[in-house]
C-alpha positions in Angstrom: -95.1 87.3 -94.3 -96.8 87.5 -97.8 -93.4 87.3 -99.6 -92.5 84.1 -97.6 -95.9 82.6 -98.4 -95.4 83.4 -102.2 -91.9 82.0 -102.3 -93.2 78.8 -100.5 -96.0 78.4 -103.1 -93.5 79.0 -105.9 -91.2 76.4 -104.5 -94.0 73.9 -104.1 -95.0 74.4 -107.7 -91.3 73.9 -108.8 -91.2 70.6 -106.8 -94.6 69.4 -108.1 -93.9 70.2 -111.8 -90.2 69.0 -111.5 -91.2 65.7 -109.9 -93.7 64.9 -112.6 -91.3 65.8 -115.4 -88.6 63.7 -113.7 -90.9 60.7 -113.4 -92.0 60.9 -116.9 -88.6 61.3 -118.2 -87.1 58.5 -116.1 -89.8 56.1 -117.1 -89.6 56.9 -120.7 -85.8 56.4 -120.7 -86.1 53.2 -118.9 -88.6 51.8 -121.5 -86.4 52.8 -124.4 -83.4 51.0 -122.6 -85.6 47.9 -122.1 -85.4 48.0 -118.3 -88.0 45.7 -116.6 -91.3 46.9 -115.1 -90.2 45.7 -111.8 -86.9 47.6 -111.7 -88.6 50.7 -113.3 -91.2 50.7 -110.4 -88.9 49.8 -107.6 -85.9 51.9 -108.5 -86.5 54.5 -111.0 -90.2 55.5 -110.2 -89.7 54.9 -106.5 -86.6 57.3 -106.4 -88.0 59.8 -108.8 -91.2 60.3 -106.9 -89.3 60.9 -103.8 -87.2 63.6 -105.3 -89.3 66.5 -104.0 -88.9 65.3 -100.4 -85.2 64.5 -101.1 -84.4 67.9 -102.5 -86.4 69.8 -99.7 -84.7 67.7 -96.9 -81.1 67.8 -98.3 -81.4 71.5 -99.0 -82.6 72.1 -95.4 -79.8 70.0 -93.9 -77.2 71.7 -95.9 -78.5 75.1 -94.9 -78.2 74.1 -91.3 -81.8 73.3 -90.6 -81.9 69.5 -89.8 -85.2 70.0 -87.9 -86.8 71.1 -91.1 -85.2 68.2 -93.0 -86.3 65.4 -90.6 -89.7 67.1 -89.9 -90.3 66.8 -93.7 -89.5 63.1 -93.7 -91.7 62.2 -90.8 -94.4 64.6 -91.9 -94.4 63.1 -95.5 -94.8 59.6 -94.1 -97.8 60.8 -92.0 -99.3 62.5 -95.0 -98.9 59.4 -97.1 -100.6 57.1 -94.5 -103.2 59.3 -93.1 -104.0 62.0 -95.7 -103.4 60.4 -99.0 -104.9 56.9 -98.1 -107.8 58.6 -96.4 -108.6 60.9 -99.3 -108.3 58.0 -101.8 -110.7 55.9 -99.7 -113.1 58.8 -99.5 -113.0 59.2 -103.3 -113.2 55.4 -104.0 -113.1 52.6 -101.3 -109.7 50.8 -101.7 -110.1 47.1 -102.1 -107.4 45.1 -100.2 -106.6 41.8 -101.9 -103.6 40.7 -100.0 -101.3 43.1 -101.8 -98.7 45.2 -100.0 -98.3 43.1 -96.8 -94.6 42.3 -97.3 -93.7 45.9 -98.1 -95.9 47.0 -95.2 -93.7 45.0 -92.9 -90.6 46.7 -94.3 -92.2 50.2 -93.9 -93.0 49.4 -90.2 -89.5 48.1 -89.6 -88.0 51.2 -91.3 -90.1 53.4 -89.0 -88.9 51.6 -85.9 -85.3 52.0 -87.0 -86.0 55.7 -87.3 -87.5 55.8 -83.9 -84.4 54.0 -82.4 -82.0 56.3 -84.2 -83.9 59.3 -82.9 -84.0 57.9 -79.3 -80.3 57.2 -79.3 -79.6 60.7 -80.7 -77.1 59.3 -83.3 -75.8 61.6 -86.0 -73.1 60.0 -88.3 -72.3 59.8 -92.0 -72.0 56.1 -91.5 -75.4 55.8 -90.2 -76.6 57.4 -93.5 -74.6 54.8 -95.4 -76.3 52.0 -93.3 -79.8 53.4 -94.2 -78.9 53.5 -97.8 -77.5 49.9 -97.7 -80.7 48.8 -96.2 -82.6 50.3 -99.1 -80.3 48.4 -101.5 -81.0 45.2 -99.6 -84.7 45.8 -99.8 -84.6 46.5 -103.7 -82.5 43.4 -104.1 -84.9 41.2 -102.0 -88.0 42.6 -103.9 -86.3 42.0 -107.2 -85.8 38.3 -106.3 -89.3 37.9 -104.8 -91.6 39.7 -107.1 -95.5 39.6 -106.8 -97.5 38.5 -109.8 -98.8 42.1 -110.2 -95.2 43.4 -110.5 -94.9 42.5 -114.0 -98.1 43.9 -115.3 -97.7 45.8 -118.5 -98.2 49.5 -118.5 -100.3 50.4 -121.5 -99.4 54.1 -121.5 -97.1 55.1 -124.5 -93.5 56.1 -123.7 -92.4 59.4 -125.0 -89.7 59.6 -127.6 -86.2 59.3 -126.2 -85.2 62.9 -126.9 -88.3 64.2 -125.2 -87.9 61.8 -122.3 -84.4 63.2 -121.8 -85.7 66.8 -122.0 -88.3 65.9 -119.3 -85.6 64.4 -117.2 -83.2 67.3 -117.2 -86.0 69.8 -117.0 -87.4 68.0 -114.0 -84.0 68.0 -112.2 -83.5 71.8 -112.8 -87.0 72.6 -111.4 -86.5 70.3 -108.4 -83.3 72.0 -107.3 -84.8 75.4 -107.9 -88.1 74.7 -106.2 -86.4 73.0 -103.3 -84.0 75.8 -102.6 -86.9 78.4 -102.9 -89.2 76.4 -100.6 -86.6 75.7 -97.9 -85.5 79.3 -97.8 -89.1 80.6 -97.5 -90.0 77.9 -95.0 -87.2 78.9 -92.6 -88.4 82.6 -92.9 -92.0 81.5 -92.3 -91.0 79.7 -89.2 -89.3 82.8 -87.8 -92.2 85.0 -88.7 -95.0 83.0 -87.1 -92.9 81.8 -84.2 -93.1 78.1 -84.6 -90.2 75.7 -84.9 -88.7 74.5 -88.1 -89.6 71.0 -87.2 -93.3 72.0 -87.1 -92.9 73.8 -90.6 -91.3 70.6 -91.9 -94.1 68.3 -90.5 -96.8 70.5 -92.0 -96.2 73.0 -94.8 -93.2 71.3 -96.4 -94.3 67.8 -95.8 -97.9 68.2 -97.3 -96.5 70.2 -100.2 -93.9 67.7 -101.2 -96.5 64.9 -100.8 -98.9 66.3 -103.4 -97.5 64.3 -106.4 -98.2 61.1 -104.4 -101.6 62.3 -103.5 -102.6 63.0 -107.2 -101.0 59.8 -108.4 -102.8 57.7 -105.7 -106.2 59.2 -106.4 -105.8 58.6 -110.0 -104.9 55.0 -109.3 -108.0 54.5 -107.0 -110.4 56.0 -109.5 -108.9 53.8 -112.3 -109.6 50.8 -110.0 -105.9 49.9 -109.3 -105.8 49.6 -105.4 -102.5 47.9 -105.7 -100.9 50.9 -107.4 -102.4 53.4 -104.9 -101.2 51.3 -101.9 -97.8 50.6 -103.5 -97.3 54.3 -104.1 -97.9 55.1 -100.4 -96.0 52.2 -98.9 -93.1 52.5 -101.2 -92.8 56.2 -100.6 -92.8 55.6 -96.9 -89.8 53.2 -97.3 -87.9 55.5 -99.6 -88.6 58.5 -97.4 -86.9 56.9 -94.5 -84.1 54.9 -96.1 -83.2 56.9 -99.2 -84.0 60.5 -98.1 -83.0 59.8 -94.5 -79.9 58.1 -95.6 -78.8 60.9 -97.9 -79.7 63.6 -95.4 -77.7 61.9 -92.7 -74.8 61.3 -95.0 -74.4 64.9 -96.2 -75.4 66.5 -92.9 -74.8 64.1 -90.0 -76.9 65.7 -87.4 -79.0 63.7 -84.9 -82.8 63.5 -85.7 -84.6 66.1 -83.6 -85.6 64.6 -80.2 -88.7 66.6 -80.2 -90.1 64.2 -82.8 -90.1 61.5 -80.2 -92.7 63.0 -78.0 -95.7 62.5 -80.3 -95.0 62.5 -84.1 -92.9 59.3 -84.2 -95.3 57.5 -82.0 -98.1 58.4 -84.4 -96.1 57.4 -87.4 -95.2 54.0 -85.8 -98.9 53.4 -84.8 -100.2 54.4 -88.3 -97.7 52.1 -90.0 -98.8 49.2 -87.7 -102.5 50.0 -88.2 -102.0 49.9 -92.0 -100.2 46.6 -91.8 -103.1 45.2 -89.7 -105.7 46.4 -92.3 -103.7 44.9 -95.1 -103.7 41.5 -93.3 -107.2 41.4 -92.0 -109.6 43.9 -93.8 -111.3 43.6 -97.2 -111.1 47.2 -98.0 -110.4 50.6 -96.6 -113.8 52.1 -96.8 -115.1 55.7 -96.6 -115.6 55.7 -92.9 -112.0 54.5 -92.3 -110.8 57.1 -94.9 -112.6 59.9 -93.1 -111.1 58.7 -89.8 -107.6 58.8 -91.3 -108.1 62.3 -92.7 -109.5 63.5 -89.3 -106.5 62.2 -87.4 -104.2 63.9 -89.9 -106.1 67.1 -89.5 -106.1 67.1 -85.8 -102.4 66.3 -85.7 -101.6 69.1 -88.0 -103.7 71.6 -86.0 -102.0 70.5 -82.7 -98.6 70.8 -84.3 -99.2 74.3 -85.5 -100.8 75.3 -82.2 -97.6 74.3 -80.5 
């Protein structure tokens, strides 16, 4: 038990540090190549910040544990919407100025697609290709319909090109190492404590791989950049389903576990819809709402672990 927990923590640390290095390296290389802020944010940062979840899910699927892979995807989105936004609102109420509504609609639609795929119990490489194609279509649409804030200049200095390359390669190595270690330990942990791999994916793996988004969103909220905090959460939710789900389904075409239909996907769809309603009608996500989001996440996690 202790060994599995230590390996899980070591794997999470590898994913966290590797993800941070990969983001820094990717952004640094993009700036030196003169790539626009919009494409850097949408494609490079969006994909790079999803790498911890990607590595964990793909490793799990390839090791014959699709329940762990899809539990991680669904659990990460729940952690993004409930835990991360909730904690950010507790730290600093998040002002809503009309930003994020269009992407919130896409996130809700992606969630409904995942729900339908799960209900139909479809597992196919071609389904994975379709999900990836939908992500490409989303990026193309967002590139051609940018918001005014998409072209804001980032005032943080870029690392030298050599250092950026070193960050990128080191991040990839740590991600692969950490993901392999975490997935193996998570499978062992599930067997030891007598819960399903889906539950471990929904809880331990999902929260662990969402820690980089949590840190980034809190930092954005404290710095008075609510659009960045919201964009990080909503964009991550879209990438988790379309990119990670697409790659996972392509390399290991197993149906999404039907057990997720009974409660987790319902909560995920409801939370995505509730977030969209808040974006459209509310002026801010205050501390009371933040506390409610965190409480819902905590209750759901406790219920999942209790079986």
